N, C-alpha and C positions, 0 to 999 in steps of 0.2 A: 504494500500500500504506500503510495507516495504522499509525503507530507507537503503542505503548502510551504513553498520557499519564501523567505524574506530577504530582500537585497541587503547587502552590507552597506548601509547608508549612515553617514555621520560617525565614522569610527573614532575620530578625534574627540567628538562630544562624548561618546560612550566611555572613552578612557578617562576623561575629565570627571564625569559623574562618579565612576567607580572609585577614583582616587579620593573623592570627598566622602565616601561612605564611612559612617561611624565617627565623623568629626563633629566637634561641637557646633552649636548654632548661634553663638554670641555674635552680635553685630560687629562688623569689621570696618575700619575706615576705608573710604573710597579711594583707590589709588589714582594718582595722576597719570594720564596717558603719556606714554613715551614711545619714541621711534627707535626701532631696532633693525639692524641690517638683516636682509633675507638670508636664509641658509637652506642647505639641502635637507629635504624631509627625512626623518629617521624611519626605519621599518616600523610598521604599525603593530601595536600590541592590543589584543582584544581580551581583557580580563573578564571572566564570567562568573566568578564566585559571588555568593550572596554578600550583603553588606556587613554581616556579623563575622565573616570569615577573615582570618589574617591572609594577606596576599602572599602568594608563593614567591620566594626570592629567586630572581632570575638574572642572568647576565645578558649582555647585548646579543642580538642575533648575529651569528657569524656572516661575513660578507659572502661566503660561498654557499649559504643555505637558502633554500626555497621557502621553508617555514619551519616552525618548531611548536610542538604541542607539549605542554607541561601540566601535570595534575598530581593530586594526592589520592592514593588508593588506600582505603581503610577497611579492615575486616576485624570485627570484635575488639575495637579499641587499638589495634596495632596498625601502623601505617607506613607506607613508603612513598617517596617522591619519585615520580617518573618523568623522564624528559626524552622525547622522541624528536630528533632533528633530521629533517629531510634535506639532502643535497639537491642542487639544481639538476634537472633532468639532462641526460646526455644521450647522444645518438648511439646506434649499434656500433658504428665504426669507432667511436671514441671510447666506449666501455665494452670492448669485445668479450672479455672474460666473464663479466657479470651478465651480459646479454646471453652468451652461450650457456651459462649455468642454468638460467631459467628455461631456455628452450629444451635443454637436456632433461631437466627435472619434471617438466609439466607438458609433455607433448599432447596428451589427450585433452587436457583442459584448454590448451591453446587452440587445438583443432576445432573443438566444439564451439568455442567463442567466435572463431573466425567464420564459422558457418552462419552466425548471426549478423556478421558485418562483411558481406561480400565485397570484394575489391580492396579490402584493407589487409595490412600485413604488419608484423612487428617492426617497429622503427627505432626503439630506444628503451631506456630504463630510467627509473627513479630509485635511488637508494636511500636508506635511512638507518639511523643508529639509536638504540635505546640504552639509556643509562639510568641506573636505579640507585637511590640513596635511602638508607634506613634498613631496619630488620624486616625481612620478608615474612608476612603472616603465613602460618602453616596451611598448606593446601590451597592457597590462593592461585588462581590462574585467570588470565584474561586474553582477549584477542586484540591484535594490532591491525588497523586499517592502513596498509602501506602505500596508498596512492593510486596504483593502477587497478583497473577493473577486469583484467584478463587473467593473469596468473602472477603469483607472488611466492617467493621462498624466503625462509629465514635461516640464519646461521648463528650457532651458539649452543652451549651445553644445556640451556634451559628453554630451547625452542622445540616444540613437538615436531618430529620429522614430517615432511610433506608426503602425501600419498596422491597418486595420480591415476587411480583406476577409472575406467570409463563410467561416466554418470555420477562420479563423486565430486566433492568440493575441497579436496585436500590441498589444492594449490591456490585457494581463494584467500583465506584469512589465517595468518600464522598465529599459533597459540603459545603463550609464554607461561612458564611454570615456576620461574625462580629469578633471582636478582642479578645473575651474571650478565656480562655484556652480550647484547644481541644485535645483529645487523640484518637488514632486509633488502631484497631486490624485487622490484615490481615492474612487470613488462608493460610497455606502452605501444599501442598500435596506431596506424594512421594510413593515409592514402599515399602510396609510393610515388605518385605523380606530383605531389606537393613538396615545397621546400621543407627541410628538416625542422626549422624553427616553428613553422606553422603547424606541423604535425605534433611536435612536442607540446606546444601551447594548448592545442585543442584537446590532447589526451589529458593533460594536467587539469584542465577545467572540468573534466568529468570524473576526477578522482575523489576519494574519500580518505581523510587523514586523521589519525589519532587512536584512541583506546575505546574498547567497549567490553562489557562483561561477557563471560563465557559460562554456559550452563554447567560445566564440569568443575567449577570452583567449589571448594569445600565450604566456603562462607560467602554470604552476599557482600558484594563490594559497595561501599559508599564512596562515590566520586565527589571530590571537592577541589577548590582552588584551580579550576580548569582555566588555563591561560593559553591563548594562541598568539604567536608572534609571526607576522607576515612580512616577507620581503615585498618590495614594490611590485615585482612580477606576480606574486601570490595575491596581493591586494587587488590588483587589476583583474585577475581571474575571478576572485571572489565577488567583486562588484559587478562585473559584466555578465557573470553567469548565475547571479543570485544564489550563491552558496547558502546552504542551511547552516545557521549558527549553532554553537554547542548546546545552548539551552533548549533548542527545539527537537533534539534527537531523543530526549527522554531518558537516556542511559549513557554512561561513559563520558568521554571528552572527545568530541568529534567535530570536524568542520569539513564541508565539501558538497558535492553534487547531491541533491535530494532525490534523484532518480533511483538511487540504490537503497532507499528506505523502504 
């Protein structure tokens, strides 16, 4: 079922309102207007935690990143901080090893999806890296939405191995069971007759990014302090394609195309 999408409008205003949440309401003196020189806009941050929650402590988004999703996952009072950073998408020629790894691991998944998109072909990948801080709650597991909608694989000792039997979804959503470093590669498809950049941008616009609960978790996860940091490229994709915001998914910490809901 598709949810109604809400465009990312007024991101700067949203940031300002959230920053004031929980502050006092005493009257403040009206500042005198001043003139300041213009500067290059910083990457947009979309904080989505409630006004009573303490904001997640984050560093600046790396210049090489497409976007970053950060959140606190809590089970029975125990919590960890999760940070999933997506690199900028690359073509098949640029990232040959990562590209071939997905093709080799997920041939059935890829073939079945390409049947739905005649004339399209794999054109590149988007990779991401998950870092965890804190003591992992016993039995907790969750799913990572790694960007592409065709096939994805994860690497790391706490990633459930992908399976690719016909008719299964083992290459769709990597499952995480522990705190050790994990990395993901997600395949992007496009029209081979178009320019590389146009294909990558179109594929990224249809992606889903972040964390969501998994039914196999030993305890129900409470997600809080969900913060999305967008590069200028990601902000443009979010605005032009009316990405669904984290609060509208109902579970996890996600941002991206609502067609996958």
